[in-house]
C-alpha positions in Angstrom: -3.0 -37.5 -4.3 -6.3 -39.4 -4.1 -8.6 -36.4 -4.2 -10.9 -36.4 -7.2 -10.0 -33.8 -9.8 -13.2 -31.9 -9.3 -12.6 -31.7 -5.5 -9.0 -30.6 -6.0 -10.1 -27.9 -8.5 -12.8 -26.8 -6.1 -10.3 -26.4 -3.3 -7.9 -24.5 -5.6 -10.8 -22.1 -6.4 -11.7 -21.7 -2.7 -8.1 -20.9 -1.8 -8.0 -18.3 -4.6 -11.3 -16.8 -3.5 -10.4 -16.5 0.1 -6.9 -15.1 -0.6 -8.6 -12.4 -2.7 -11.1 -11.6 0.0 -8.6 -11.9 2.9 -9.0 -8.2 3.9 -12.7 -8.9 4.7 -11.8 -11.8 7.0 -9.1 -9.7 8.7 -11.7 -7.0 9.3 -14.0 -9.7 10.7 -11.2 -10.8 13.1 -10.7 -7.2 14.2 -14.4 -7.1 15.0 -13.7 -9.5 17.8 -11.7 -6.8 19.5 -8.6 -9.0 19.7 -5.2 -7.7 20.4 -3.2 -6.7 17.3 -0.9 -9.7 17.7 -3.8 -12.2 17.2 -5.8 -10.6 14.4 -3.8 -12.3 11.6 -3.9 -15.7 13.3 -7.7 -15.3 13.8 -8.3 -14.3 10.2 -6.1 -17.3 9.0 -8.2 -19.6 11.2 -11.5 -18.2 9.9 -10.3 -18.7 6.3 -9.1 -22.2 6.9 -12.3 -23.0 8.6 -14.3 -21.7 5.6 -12.2 -23.7 3.2 -12.6 -26.8 5.4 -16.3 -26.4 5.6 -16.6 -26.0 1.8 -14.5 -29.1 1.4 -16.8 -31.2 3.6 -19.9 -29.7 2.0 -18.6 -30.8 -1.4 -18.6 -34.3 -0.2 -22.0 -34.0 1.6 -23.5 -32.7 -1.6 -22.4 -36.1 -3.2 -23.8 -38.0 -0.2 -20.3 -39.0 0.7 -17.6 -38.4 3.3 -13.8 -37.9 2.6 -11.6 -40.8 3.4 -8.7 -40.5 5.7 -6.4 -40.3 2.7 -8.5 -37.5 1.2 -8.3 -35.7 4.6 -4.5 -36.0 4.5 -4.6 -34.6 0.9 -6.7 -31.7 2.1 -4.2 -31.0 4.9 -1.3 -31.2 2.4 -3.0 -28.7 0.1 -3.7 -26.3 3.0 -0.1 -26.6 4.2 1.3 -25.9 0.7 -0.9 -22.8 0.5 -0.6 -21.5 4.0 2.1 -19.0 3.1 0.0 -17.6 0.3 -3.0 -17.3 2.6 -1.0 -15.7 5.4 0.6 -13.2 2.9 -2.8 -12.3 1.6 -3.9 -11.4 5.1 -0.8 -9.3 5.8 -0.4 -7.7 2.4 -2.5 -4.6 3.2 -0.4 -4.0 6.3 2.5 -3.3 4.1 0.6 -1.0 1.9 -0.7 1.3 4.6 
C-alpha cells in the first residue's frame, strides 16, 4: 500500500464513523421514497460517497491529488470494508 499512514488512518476513522452512523444514512435514503429493495444500496452509496469525498478533501487540504496507485489503495480499503459497511446498514433490520 502506498497511502501515507495519516491518510490510511483517516480512512479507517471515516469508515468507523460512518458504520456507527449508518442508521442515519439509511433514514436519509428512505427519505428519497425509494422502494424497500433499494434503500440499503442507496445508503451504501451515500456512505461510500461521503468517505470518497473525505479522502479527496484530505489531499486537497495538502494541495495535492491522489496518485492512481493511491486511488487503487482507496478502492482496496473500501472493498475490504464493504461487508462491514453493509452489515452496519442492515443491522437494525434484524433488531426490529
